[in-house]
PyMOL Python script that loads the backbone (N, CA, C, O; Angstrom):
from pymol import cmd

cmd.read_pdbstr("""\
ATOM      1  N   MET A   1     147.612 119.728 123.770  1.00  0.00           N
ATOM      2  CA  MET A   1     148.034 118.949 124.984  1.00  0.00           C
ATOM      3  C   MET A   1     147.184 117.603 123.655  1.00  0.00           C
ATOM      4  O   MET A   1     146.311 117.650 122.788  1.00  0.00           O
ATOM      5  N   GLY A   2     148.692 115.923 124.595  1.00  0.00           N
ATOM      6  CA  GLY A   2     148.579 114.837 123.437  1.00  0.00           C
ATOM      7  C   GLY A   2     147.043 113.998 123.949  1.00  0.00           C
ATOM      8  O   GLY A   2     146.212 114.355 124.785  1.00  0.00           O
ATOM      9  N   ILE A   3     147.079 112.937 123.191  1.00  0.00           N
ATOM     10  CA  ILE A   3     146.478 111.732 123.842  1.00  0.00           C
ATOM     11  C   ILE A   3     146.672 110.750 124.899  1.00  0.00           C
ATOM     12  O   ILE A   3     147.743 110.235 124.580  1.00  0.00           O
ATOM     13  N   SER A   4     146.244 110.136 126.053  1.00  0.00           N
ATOM     14  CA  SER A   4     147.203 109.652 126.539  1.00  0.00           C
ATOM     15  C   SER A   4     147.072 108.139 125.879  1.00  0.00           C
ATOM     16  O   SER A   4     146.348 107.818 124.936  1.00  0.00           O
ATOM     17  N   LYS A   5     148.025 107.252 126.680  1.00  0.00           N
ATOM     18  CA  LYS A   5     148.482 106.131 126.066  1.00  0.00           C
ATOM     19  C   LYS A   5     147.054 104.937 126.156  1.00  0.00           C
ATOM     20  O   LYS A   5     146.651 104.021 125.440  1.00  0.00           O
ATOM     21  N   LYS A   6     146.525 105.700 127.733  1.00  0.00           N
ATOM     22  CA  LYS A   6     144.787 105.053 127.783  1.00  0.00           C
ATOM     23  C   LYS A   6     143.959 105.118 126.829  1.00  0.00           C
ATOM     24  O   LYS A   6     143.322 104.106 126.534  1.00  0.00           O
ATOM     25  N   ASP A   7     143.764 106.393 126.082  1.00  0.00           N
ATOM     26  CA  ASP A   7     142.832 106.599 125.009  1.00  0.00           C
ATOM     27  C   ASP A   7     142.973 105.958 124.033  1.00  0.00           C
ATOM     28  O   ASP A   7     142.051 105.389 123.449  1.00  0.00           O
ATOM     29  N   ILE A   8     144.020 105.946 123.735  1.00  0.00           N
ATOM     30  CA  ILE A   8     145.163 105.702 122.347  1.00  0.00           C
ATOM     31  C   ILE A   8     144.557 104.166 122.323  1.00  0.00           C
ATOM     32  O   ILE A   8     143.682 103.870 121.510  1.00  0.00           O
ATOM     33  N   SER A   9     145.058 103.250 123.225  1.00  0.00           N
ATOM     34  CA  SER A   9     144.460 101.628 122.918  1.00  0.00           C
ATOM     35  C   SER A   9     143.097 101.586 122.893  1.00  0.00           C
ATOM     36  O   SER A   9     142.543 100.812 122.113  1.00  0.00           O
ATOM     37  N   ARG A  10     141.807 103.023 124.372  1.00  0.00           N
ATOM     38  CA  ARG A  10     140.485 102.179 123.462  1.00  0.00           C
ATOM     39  C   ARG A  10     140.116 103.198 122.523  1.00  0.00           C
ATOM     40  O   ARG A  10     139.118 103.918 122.554  1.00  0.00           O
ATOM     41  N   ARG A  11     140.861 103.175 121.851  1.00  0.00           N
ATOM     42  CA  ARG A  11     140.867 104.147 120.717  1.00  0.00           C
ATOM     43  C   ARG A  11     140.221 102.957 119.186  1.00  0.00           C
ATOM     44  O   ARG A  11     139.130 102.825 118.632  1.00  0.00           O
ATOM     45  N   LYS A  12     142.177 102.040 118.931  1.00  0.00           N
ATOM     46  CA  LYS A  12     142.471 101.163 118.605  1.00  0.00           C
ATOM     47  C   LYS A  12     141.616  99.972 119.468  1.00  0.00           C
ATOM     48  O   LYS A  12     140.772 100.710 119.977  1.00  0.00           O
ATOM     49  N   ALA A  13     141.509  99.531 119.629  1.00  0.00           N
ATOM     50  CA  ALA A  13     140.285  98.850 121.331  1.00  0.00           C
ATOM     51  C   ALA A  13     138.660  98.629 119.650  1.00  0.00           C
ATOM     52  O   ALA A  13     138.440  97.665 118.917  1.00  0.00           O
ATOM     53  N   THR A  14     138.100  99.738 119.712  1.00  0.00           N
ATOM     54  CA  THR A  14     137.071 100.174 119.280  1.00  0.00           C
ATOM     55  C   THR A  14     137.350 100.060 118.136  1.00  0.00           C
ATOM     56  O   THR A  14     136.695  99.251 117.479  1.00  0.00           O
ATOM     57  N   LEU A  15     138.650 100.991 117.347  1.00  0.00           N
ATOM     58  CA  LEU A  15     138.657 100.305 115.408  1.00  0.00           C
ATOM     59  C   LEU A  15     138.100  99.044 114.720  1.00  0.00           C
ATOM     60  O   LEU A  15     137.277  98.768 113.848  1.00  0.00           O
ATOM     61  N   LYS A  16     139.441  98.064 116.009  1.00  0.00           N
ATOM     62  CA  LYS A  16     139.132  97.061 116.621  1.00  0.00           C
ATOM     63  C   LYS A  16     138.095  96.085 115.791  1.00  0.00           C
ATOM     64  O   LYS A  16     138.054  95.519 114.699  1.00  0.00           O
ATOM     65  N   ALA A  17     137.221  96.244 117.061  1.00  0.00           N
ATOM     66  CA  ALA A  17     135.887  95.671 117.436  1.00  0.00           C
ATOM     67  C   ALA A  17     134.747  96.171 116.264  1.00  0.00           C
ATOM     68  O   ALA A  17     133.995  95.363 115.718  1.00  0.00           O
ATOM     69  N   ARG A  18     134.741  98.038 115.886  1.00  0.00           N
ATOM     70  CA  ARG A  18     134.386  97.425 114.972  1.00  0.00           C
ATOM     71  C   ARG A  18     134.521  97.123 113.704  1.00  0.00           C
ATOM     72  O   ARG A  18     133.498  96.853 113.075  1.00  0.00           O
ATOM     73  N   LEU A  19     135.934  97.096 112.974  1.00  0.00           N
ATOM     74  CA  LEU A  19     135.647  95.988 111.761  1.00  0.00           C
ATOM     75  C   LEU A  19     135.651  94.659 111.538  1.00  0.00           C
ATOM     76  O   LEU A  19     135.364  93.982 110.551  1.00  0.00           O
ATOM     77  N   GLU A  20     136.121  94.336 112.904  1.00  0.00           N
ATOM     78  CA  GLU A  20     135.577  92.801 112.210  1.00  0.00           C
ATOM     79  C   GLU A  20     134.243  92.683 112.573  1.00  0.00           C
ATOM     80  O   GLU A  20     133.649  91.702 112.126  1.00  0.00           O
ATOM     81  N   GLU A  21     133.487  93.648 113.455  1.00  0.00           N
ATOM     82  CA  GLU A  21     131.829  93.719 113.062  1.00  0.00           C
ATOM     83  C   GLU A  21     131.598  93.340 111.684  1.00  0.00           C
ATOM     84  O   GLU A  21     131.071  92.304 111.278  1.00  0.00           O
ATOM     85  N   LEU A  22     132.183  94.569 110.842  1.00  0.00           N
ATOM     86  CA  LEU A  22     131.765  94.927 109.147  1.00  0.00           C
ATOM     87  C   LEU A  22     132.392  94.161 108.969  1.00  0.00           C
ATOM     88  O   LEU A  22     132.299  94.108 107.743  1.00  0.00           O
ATOM     89  N   GLU A  23     133.571  92.826 109.442  1.00  0.00           N
ATOM     90  CA  GLU A  23     134.621  91.709 108.275  1.00  0.00           C
ATOM     91  C   GLU A  23     133.739  90.721 108.480  1.00  0.00           C
ATOM     92  O   GLU A  23     133.704  89.983 107.494  1.00  0.00           O
ATOM     93  N   LYS A  24     133.175  90.463 109.142  1.00  0.00           N
ATOM     94  CA  LYS A  24     131.338  89.753 109.221  1.00  0.00           C
ATOM     95  C   LYS A  24     130.131  89.995 108.726  1.00  0.00           C
ATOM     96  O   LYS A  24     129.210  89.193 108.876  1.00  0.00           O
ATOM     97  N   LYS A  25     129.989  91.245 108.016  1.00  0.00           N
ATOM     98  CA  LYS A  25     128.852  91.340 107.121  1.00  0.00           C
ATOM     99  C   LYS A  25     129.586  91.239 106.286  1.00  0.00           C
ATOM    100  O   LYS A  25     129.051  90.825 105.257  1.00  0.00           O
ATOM    101  N   ALA A  26     130.461  91.395 106.220  1.00  0.00           N
ATOM    102  CA  ALA A  26     130.557  91.986 104.265  1.00  0.00           C
ATOM    103  C   ALA A  26     131.311  90.354 104.098  1.00  0.00           C
ATOM    104  O   ALA A  26     132.002  90.391 103.080  1.00  0.00           O
ATOM    105  N   ARG A  27     131.396  88.878 104.806  1.00  0.00           N
ATOM    106  CA  ARG A  27     131.872  88.184 104.132  1.00  0.00           C
ATOM    107  C   ARG A  27     130.631  87.504 103.391  1.00  0.00           C
ATOM    108  O   ARG A  27     130.939  86.610 102.603  1.00  0.00           O
ATOM    109  N   PHE A  28     129.180  87.816 103.538  1.00  0.00           N
ATOM    110  CA  PHE A  28     127.715  87.897 103.321  1.00  0.00           C
ATOM    111  C   PHE A  28     127.875  88.607 101.830  1.00  0.00           C
ATOM    112  O   PHE A  28     126.970  88.670 100.999  1.00  0.00           O
ATOM    113  N   ASP A  29     128.678  88.919 101.734  1.00  0.00           N
ATOM    114  CA  ASP A  29     128.188  89.848 100.223  1.00  0.00           C
ATOM    115  C   ASP A  29     129.902  90.266  99.854  1.00  0.00           C
ATOM    116  O   ASP A  29     130.516  91.305 100.097  1.00  0.00           O
ATOM    117  N   PRO A  30     130.464  88.659  98.998  1.00  0.00           N
ATOM    118  CA  PRO A  30     131.594  88.381  98.926  1.00  0.00           C
ATOM    119  C   PRO A  30     131.378  89.780  96.638  1.00  0.00           C
ATOM    120  O   PRO A  30     131.890  90.232  95.614  1.00  0.00           O
ATOM    121  N   LEU A  31     130.808  89.691  97.069  1.00  0.00           N
ATOM    122  CA  LEU A  31     130.454  91.015  95.693  1.00  0.00           C
ATOM    123  C   LEU A  31     130.604  92.382  95.247  1.00  0.00           C
ATOM    124  O   LEU A  31     130.529  92.952  94.158  1.00  0.00           O
ATOM    125  N   LYS A  32     130.821  92.698  96.349  1.00  0.00           N
ATOM    126  CA  LYS A  32     131.093  94.629  96.815  1.00  0.00           C
ATOM    127  C   LYS A  32     129.653  94.802  96.779  1.00  0.00           C
ATOM    128  O   LYS A  32     129.506  95.639  97.670  1.00  0.00           O
ATOM    129  N   ARG A  33     128.720  94.601  96.414  1.00  0.00           N
ATOM    130  CA  ARG A  33     126.775  94.978  96.874  1.00  0.00           C
ATOM    131  C   ARG A  33     127.262  96.282  96.901  1.00  0.00           C
ATOM    132  O   ARG A  33     127.590  97.023  95.974  1.00  0.00           O
ATOM    133  N   ASN A  34     127.254  96.594  99.171  1.00  0.00           N
ATOM    134  CA  ASN A  34     126.994  96.637  99.309  1.00  0.00           C
ATOM    135  C   ASN A  34     128.489  98.120  99.290  1.00  0.00           C
ATOM    136  O   ASN A  34     129.477  97.511  99.701  1.00  0.00           O
ATOM    137  N   LYS A  35     128.775  99.103  99.099  1.00  0.00           N
ATOM    138  CA  LYS A  35     129.868  99.838  98.414  1.00  0.00           C
ATOM    139  C   LYS A  35     129.618 100.723 100.364  1.00  0.00           C
ATOM    140  O   LYS A  35     130.646 100.851 101.029  1.00  0.00           O
ATOM    141  N   ALA A  36     129.004 100.939 100.643  1.00  0.00           N
ATOM    142  CA  ALA A  36     128.894 101.808 101.662  1.00  0.00           C
ATOM    143  C   ALA A  36     129.629 100.511 102.859  1.00  0.00           C
ATOM    144  O   ALA A  36     130.676 100.992 103.293  1.00  0.00           O
ATOM    145  N   LEU A  37     129.473  99.627 103.238  1.00  0.00           N
ATOM    146  CA  LEU A  37     129.838  98.781 103.908  1.00  0.00           C
ATOM    147  C   LEU A  37     131.098  98.738 103.787  1.00  0.00           C
ATOM    148  O   LEU A  37     131.895  98.732 104.725  1.00  0.00           O
ATOM    149  N   HIS A  38     131.499  98.687 102.009  1.00  0.00           N
ATOM    150  CA  HIS A  38     133.106  98.284 102.354  1.00  0.00           C
ATOM    151  C   HIS A  38     133.673  99.795 101.955  1.00  0.00           C
ATOM    152  O   HIS A  38     134.834  99.729 102.359  1.00  0.00           O
ATOM    153  N   GLU A  39     133.557 100.666 101.580  1.00  0.00           N
ATOM    154  CA  GLU A  39     134.487 101.866 102.009  1.00  0.00           C
ATOM    155  C   GLU A  39     133.568 101.602 103.197  1.00  0.00           C
ATOM    156  O   GLU A  39     133.318 100.409 103.019  1.00  0.00           O
ATOM    157  N   GLU A  40     133.045 101.889 104.069  1.00  0.00           N
ATOM    158  CA  GLU A  40     133.121 102.421 105.634  1.00  0.00           C
ATOM    159  C   GLU A  40     135.102 100.767 106.338  1.00  0.00           C
ATOM    160  O   GLU A  40     136.196 100.945 106.874  1.00  0.00           O
ATOM    161  N   ILE A  41     134.442  99.697 105.885  1.00  0.00           N
ATOM    162  CA  ILE A  41     135.742  98.986 106.480  1.00  0.00           C
ATOM    163  C   ILE A  41     137.006  99.258 105.881  1.00  0.00           C
ATOM    164  O   ILE A  41     138.001  98.690 106.332  1.00  0.00           O
ATOM    165  N   GLU A  42     137.140 100.381 104.525  1.00  0.00           N
ATOM    166  CA  GLU A  42     138.398 100.806 104.270  1.00  0.00           C
ATOM    167  C   GLU A  42     138.674 102.122 105.050  1.00  0.00           C
ATOM    168  O   GLU A  42     139.770 102.396 105.539  1.00  0.00           O
ATOM    169  N   GLN A  43     138.134 102.506 105.082  1.00  0.00           N
ATOM    170  CA  GLN A  43     138.137 104.466 105.991  1.00  0.00           C
ATOM    171  C   GLN A  43     138.286 103.501 107.448  1.00  0.00           C
ATOM    172  O   GLN A  43     139.453 103.738 107.761  1.00  0.00           O
ATOM    173  N   THR A  44     137.742 102.555 108.491  1.00  0.00           N
ATOM    174  CA  THR A  44     138.750 102.154 109.442  1.00  0.00           C
ATOM    175  C   THR A  44     139.180 101.091 109.695  1.00  0.00           C
ATOM    176  O   THR A  44     139.249 100.468 110.754  1.00  0.00           O
ATOM    177  N   LYS A  45     139.583 100.791 108.352  1.00  0.00           N
ATOM    178  CA  LYS A  45     141.516 100.108 108.303  1.00  0.00           C
ATOM    179  C   LYS A  45     142.586 101.718 107.945  1.00  0.00           C
ATOM    180  O   LYS A  45     143.751 101.321 107.969  1.00  0.00           O
ATOM    181  N   LYS A  46     142.578 102.659 107.764  1.00  0.00           N
ATOM    182  CA  LYS A  46     143.225 103.710 108.131  1.00  0.00           C
ATOM    183  C   LYS A  46     143.401 103.962 108.855  1.00  0.00           C
ATOM    184  O   LYS A  46     144.575 103.886 109.215  1.00  0.00           O
ATOM    185  N   LYS A  47     142.172 104.622 109.950  1.00  0.00           N
ATOM    186  CA  LYS A  47     142.102 105.059 110.825  1.00  0.00           C
ATOM    187  C   LYS A  47     142.987 103.708 111.880  1.00  0.00           C
ATOM    188  O   LYS A  47     143.731 104.060 112.796  1.00  0.00           O
ATOM    189  N   LEU A  48     142.834 102.737 111.673  1.00  0.00           N
ATOM    190  CA  LEU A  48     143.295 102.180 112.766  1.00  0.00           C
ATOM    191  C   LEU A  48     144.516 102.536 112.854  1.00  0.00           C
ATOM    192  O   LEU A  48     145.281 102.951 113.725  1.00  0.00           O
ATOM    193  N   ALA A  49     144.561 102.034 110.662  1.00  0.00           N
ATOM    194  CA  ALA A  49     146.953 102.674 111.516  1.00  0.00           C
ATOM    195  C   ALA A  49     147.467 103.867 111.273  1.00  0.00           C
ATOM    196  O   ALA A  49     148.677 104.076 111.188  1.00  0.00           O
ATOM    197  N   GLU A  50     145.965 105.319 111.058  1.00  0.00           N
ATOM    198  CA  GLU A  50     147.208 105.940 112.073  1.00  0.00           C
ATOM    199  C   GLU A  50     147.162 106.387 113.342  1.00  0.00           C
ATOM    200  O   GLU A  50     147.584 107.453 113.789  1.00  0.00           O
ATOM    201  N   VAL A  51     146.455 105.223 114.062  1.00  0.00           N
ATOM    202  CA  VAL A  51     146.305 105.204 114.796  1.00  0.00           C
ATOM    203  C   VAL A  51     147.257 105.225 115.944  1.00  0.00           C
ATOM    204  O   VAL A  51     147.182 105.707 117.075  1.00  0.00           O
ATOM    205  N   ASP A  52     148.553 104.279 115.046  1.00  0.00           N
ATOM    206  CA  ASP A  52     149.617 103.259 115.357  1.00  0.00           C
ATOM    207  C   ASP A  52     150.581 103.545 115.168  1.00  0.00           C
ATOM    208  O   ASP A  52     151.510 102.769 115.395  1.00  0.00           O
TER     209      ASP A  52
END
""", "prot")
cmd.dss("prot")
cmd.show_as("cartoon", "prot")
cmd.util.cbc("prot")
cmd.orient("prot")
């Protein structure tokens, strides 16, 4: 069984909100010393691209 449009839109909204939150934190880390933060941003972007 597939995912409904409502579930897809919810998932997309959740990922976008998480991405915004992470990017706010990343602005204070321009030298990318917190690798886990930047890796999570990349993973979130990939997931967001898959949802589309």
